[in-house]
C-alpha positions as CSV (number, residue, x, y, z in Angstrom):
1,M,-181.5,-5.0,-36.3
2,E,-183.5,-3.3,-39.1
3,K,-182.2,-0.1,-40.6
4,K,-184.9,2.0,-38.9
5,G,-184.0,0.5,-35.5
6,V,-180.3,1.2,-36.1
7,E,-181.1,4.8,-36.9
8,E,-183.3,5.2,-33.9
9,Q,-180.6,3.8,-31.6
10,Q,-177.9,6.0,-33.3
11,N,-180.1,9.0,-32.5
12,R,-180.3,7.8,-28.8
13,I,-176.6,7.5,-28.7
14,K,-176.1,11.0,-30.1
15,E,-178.6,12.4,-27.6
16,Q,-177.0,10.5,-24.6
17,M,-173.4,11.5,-25.6
18,S,-174.4,15.1,-26.0
19,L,-175.0,15.3,-22.3
20,I,-171.4,14.2,-21.6
21,A,-168.7,16.9,-21.8
22,H,-165.7,14.6,-22.4
23,K,-165.5,11.1,-23.7
24,I,-162.1,9.4,-23.2
25,M,-161.1,5.8,-24.3
26,V,-158.3,4.1,-22.4
27,M,-156.4,1.7,-24.8
28,S,-153.4,-0.5,-24.8
29,G,-151.6,-2.1,-27.7
30,K,-151.2,-5.4,-25.7
31,G,-152.6,-7.1,-22.6
32,G,-151.0,-7.2,-19.2
33,V,-150.0,-3.6,-19.0
34,G,-152.5,-2.6,-16.3
35,K,-154.9,-0.8,-18.6
36,T,-158.0,-1.5,-16.5
37,T,-156.2,-0.6,-13.3
38,V,-155.3,2.7,-14.8
39,A,-158.8,3.3,-16.2
40,V,-160.5,2.6,-12.8
41,N,-158.1,4.8,-10.9
42,L,-158.3,7.7,-13.4
43,A,-162.1,7.6,-13.1
44,Y,-161.9,7.5,-9.3
45,T,-159.4,10.3,-9.2
46,L,-161.6,12.5,-11.4
47,F,-164.6,11.7,-9.3
48,L,-162.9,12.5,-6.1
49,S,-161.8,15.8,-7.5
50,G,-165.5,16.8,-7.8
51,K,-166.2,15.8,-11.4
52,K,-169.3,13.9,-12.5
53,V,-167.9,10.7,-13.9
54,G,-169.1,7.5,-15.7
55,L,-166.9,4.4,-16.3
56,L,-167.9,2.2,-19.2
57,D,-166.2,-1.3,-19.5
58,I,-166.2,-2.5,-23.1
59,D,-163.7,-5.2,-22.5
60,L,-166.4,-7.7,-23.2
61,H,-164.3,-10.8,-23.0
62,G,-162.5,-9.8,-19.8
63,P,-164.8,-7.3,-18.0
64,N,-162.7,-6.7,-14.8
65,V,-163.9,-3.2,-13.8
66,A,-166.5,-4.7,-11.4
67,K,-163.8,-6.8,-9.7
68,M,-161.5,-3.8,-9.2
69,L,-164.4,-1.7,-7.8
70,G,-165.5,-4.4,-5.4
71,I,-169.0,-4.7,-7.0
72,E,-168.9,-8.2,-8.3
73,G,-172.3,-9.8,-7.9
74,E,-174.2,-6.5,-8.3
75,T,-176.5,-6.1,-11.2
76,L,-177.8,-3.4,-13.5
77,R,-181.5,-2.6,-13.4
78,N,-183.9,-1.5,-16.0
79,N,-186.0,1.6,-15.3
80,E,-188.7,2.6,-17.8
81,G,-186.8,1.1,-20.7
82,K,-183.4,2.6,-19.7
83,I,-180.5,0.8,-18.1
84,E,-179.5,2.4,-14.8
85,P,-175.7,2.4,-14.2
86,F,-174.5,1.0,-10.9
87,E,-173.3,3.8,-8.7
88,V,-170.2,3.7,-6.5
89,L,-169.6,6.3,-3.9
90,D,-173.1,7.6,-4.5
91,G,-172.2,9.1,-7.8
92,L,-169.5,7.3,-9.9
93,K,-171.6,5.6,-12.6
94,V,-170.4,2.2,-13.8
95,V,-171.6,-0.1,-16.6
96,S,-169.9,-3.4,-17.4
97,L,-171.0,-6.7,-18.9
98,A,-169.9,-8.3,-15.6
99,L,-172.9,-6.6,-14.0
100,I,-175.2,-8.5,-16.4
101,L,-173.6,-12.0,-16.5
102,E,-175.1,-14.5,-14.1
103,K,-171.7,-16.0,-13.3
104,S,-168.3,-14.1,-13.1
105,D,-166.5,-17.1,-14.8
106,E,-169.0,-17.3,-17.7
107,P,-167.1,-16.8,-21.0
108,V,-168.5,-14.4,-23.6
109,I,-168.3,-16.2,-26.9
110,W,-169.4,-13.5,-29.3
111,R,-168.4,-12.5,-32.8
112,G,-168.1,-8.8,-34.0
113,P,-171.8,-8.0,-34.6
114,L,-172.9,-9.1,-31.2
115,K,-170.1,-7.1,-29.5
116,T,-171.1,-4.0,-31.6
117,A,-174.7,-4.5,-30.6
118,A,-173.8,-4.6,-26.9
119,I,-171.7,-1.5,-27.1
120,R,-174.5,0.3,-28.9
121,Q,-176.8,-0.6,-26.1
122,F,-174.3,0.6,-23.4
123,L,-174.1,4.0,-25.2
124,G,-177.7,4.6,-26.2
125,D,-179.8,2.7,-23.7
126,V,-178.0,3.5,-20.4
127,R,-179.2,6.5,-18.4
128,W,-175.8,8.2,-18.2
129,G,-177.2,11.7,-17.6
130,D,-175.1,14.8,-17.4
131,L,-171.4,13.9,-16.9
132,D,-168.1,15.8,-17.0
133,Y,-166.2,12.6,-18.1
134,L,-167.0,9.2,-19.5
135,I,-164.0,7.0,-19.2
136,I,-164.2,4.0,-21.5
137,D,-162.1,0.9,-20.7
138,S,-161.4,-1.0,-23.9
139,P,-159.8,-4.4,-24.5
140,P,-156.2,-4.7,-25.6
141,G,-155.5,-4.1,-29.3
142,T,-157.2,-2.3,-32.1
143,G,-160.2,-4.6,-32.8
144,D,-164.0,-4.5,-32.9
145,E,-164.6,-2.8,-29.5
146,P,-162.4,0.3,-29.8
147,L,-163.3,0.6,-33.5
148,S,-167.0,0.6,-32.6
149,I,-166.5,3.3,-30.0
150,C,-164.7,5.5,-32.5
151,Q,-167.4,5.0,-35.1
152,L,-170.4,5.4,-32.7
153,I,-168.9,8.5,-30.9
154,P,-167.3,10.5,-33.7
155,E,-166.9,13.5,-31.3
156,I,-164.9,11.4,-28.8
157,D,-162.3,13.7,-27.1
158,G,-159.4,11.3,-27.3
159,T,-157.6,8.2,-26.3
160,V,-155.3,7.5,-23.4
161,I,-152.8,4.8,-24.3
162,V,-151.3,2.7,-21.5
163,T,-148.0,0.9,-21.9
164,T,-145.2,-0.6,-19.8
165,P,-141.6,0.5,-20.5
166,Q,-140.2,-2.5,-22.3
167,D,-139.7,-2.4,-26.1
168,V,-142.4,-5.0,-27.0
169,A,-145.0,-3.0,-25.1
170,I,-143.9,0.3,-26.6
171,L,-144.0,-1.3,-30.1
172,D,-147.7,-2.3,-29.6
173,S,-148.6,1.1,-28.1
174,T,-147.4,2.9,-31.2
175,K,-149.9,0.8,-33.1
176,A,-152.6,2.2,-30.8
177,V,-151.4,5.7,-31.6
178,M,-151.5,5.0,-35.3
179,F,-155.0,3.5,-34.9
180,A,-156.3,6.7,-33.4
181,K,-154.6,8.9,-36.0
182,K,-156.0,6.9,-38.9
183,L,-159.5,7.4,-37.4
184,N,-158.8,11.1,-36.8
185,I,-159.3,10.6,-33.0
186,P,-157.1,12.9,-30.9
187,V,-154.4,11.1,-28.9
188,T,-154.7,12.6,-25.4
189,G,-151.4,11.0,-24.4
190,I,-149.4,8.0,-23.3
191,I,-149.0,6.7,-19.8
192,E,-146.1,4.5,-18.7
193,N,-147.3,2.0,-16.1
194,M,-145.1,-0.2,-13.9
195,S,-142.4,2.4,-14.4
196,G,-139.9,1.5,-11.7
197,F,-140.3,-0.3,-8.4
198,I,-139.5,1.4,-5.1
199,C,-138.0,-1.2,-2.8
200,P,-139.8,-1.1,0.6
201,Y,-136.6,-2.1,2.4
202,C,-133.8,0.0,0.8
203,H,-136.1,2.6,-0.8
204,R,-134.1,2.4,-4.0
205,N,-135.9,2.7,-7.4
206,I,-135.5,-0.5,-9.3
207,N,-136.4,-0.4,-13.0
208,I,-137.8,-3.9,-13.4
209,F,-139.1,-3.3,-16.9
210,K,-136.7,-0.5,-17.8
211,K,-137.9,3.1,-17.7
212,G,-138.6,6.0,-20.0
213,G,-139.7,4.1,-23.1
214,A,-143.1,5.6,-23.2
215,E,-141.8,9.2,-22.9
216,K,-139.4,8.5,-25.8
217,A,-142.2,7.0,-27.9
218,A,-144.4,10.0,-27.2
219,R,-141.7,12.3,-28.4
220,T,-141.2,10.2,-31.5
221,M,-144.9,10.0,-32.3
222,N,-145.4,13.7,-31.4
223,V,-148.1,13.0,-28.8
224,P,-148.3,14.1,-25.2
225,F,-146.6,12.1,-22.5
226,L,-149.0,12.1,-19.5
227,G,-146.7,10.6,-16.9
228,S,-145.4,7.5,-15.2
229,I,-146.9,5.2,-12.6
230,S,-144.6,3.3,-10.3
231,F,-145.0,-0.4,-9.7
232,D,-146.6,-0.7,-6.2
233,P,-147.5,-4.1,-4.7
234,K,-150.1,-2.3,-2.6
235,M,-152.0,-1.3,-5.8
236,V,-152.1,-5.0,-6.8
237,E,-153.4,-6.1,-3.3
238,L,-156.0,-3.3,-3.3
239,G,-157.1,-4.1,-6.9
240,D,-157.7,-7.7,-6.0
241,A,-159.7,-6.6,-2.9
242,G,-161.9,-4.3,-5.0
243,I,-160.4,-1.1,-3.6
244,P,-158.9,1.4,-6.1
245,L,-155.7,3.0,-4.9
246,A,-157.2,6.4,-5.7
247,S,-159.8,5.8,-3.0
248,L,-157.2,6.1,-0.2
249,S,-157.4,9.0,2.2
250,E,-154.8,11.8,2.0
251,T,-153.1,10.4,5.1
252,E,-152.6,7.1,3.3
253,E,-151.4,8.5,0.0
254,S,-148.5,6.8,-1.7
255,A,-146.2,8.0,-4.5
256,V,-148.5,6.2,-7.0
257,H,-151.6,8.0,-5.6
258,K,-149.9,11.3,-6.3
259,E,-148.8,10.1,-9.8
260,F,-152.4,9.5,-10.7
261,K,-153.4,13.0,-9.6
262,S,-150.6,14.5,-11.7
263,I,-151.7,12.4,-14.7
264,V,-155.3,13.5,-14.4
265,E,-154.2,17.1,-14.3
266,N,-152.2,16.5,-17.5
267,I,-155.2,14.8,-19.2
268,E,-157.5,17.8,-18.4
269,R,-154.8,20.1,-19.7
270,A,-154.4,18.1,-22.9
271,I,-158.2,18.0,-23.5
272,Q,-158.4,21.8,-23.0
273,N,-155.6,22.2,-25.6
274,E,-157.4,19.9,-28.1
275,N,-160.6,21.9,-27.8
276,L,-158.9,25.3,-28.4
277,P,-160.0,26.9,-31.7
């Protein structure tokens, strides 16, 4: 893209992002920690609390947000030169490369420049409108996609880092914290996912992957600890069926459902503290 075109798109990005009160990127130091599951349920929980929410999937090589929301096969549409987000629940706005690809099993074989160009388009050419929150689901690690977001949205409110309790995951999550700090991006906090398993038979809490590592890392790194999410087979089943756990009615609430509500409250509190003069 020519310099003039890049500048015009950057201006569109700035204009679009100015309509969104809070931009939060969900990161993980490594794969397999449930980052997308957390991002989807955080967005859903915020939306069900009355907030205007968008969910942007920039995990371009593994765009699973559409699968977890049950909207595989849906497509984004163009309206007067702008991309219209797909809406779930008549209001939760979703954009993912999975809503553009013709086949869900089609690999995305792109180098950095193409990925950056796609992210620019998702930020500047999508009609996000006025939002309270834009939740950005990034791929694992500290590569092109999260770096592009931090450079394209310098006023991003912060990062939420998802990890599991075992040492190898904690080690990688500290790299994500350092990534944010090096780029002067606020660390909203760390979430410990798969933190204990409540046996459905004896009701004992079994620490499959240990417990408490993320909270200890948060103290060491001097960043907020946002809370723990238990390992719940129901969340796995619902995710595969395209039903976020956060969408369950109050009569169906589980311990995990309540944990997400608590974490959302902590995120909102952390953001308010970050924005204090």
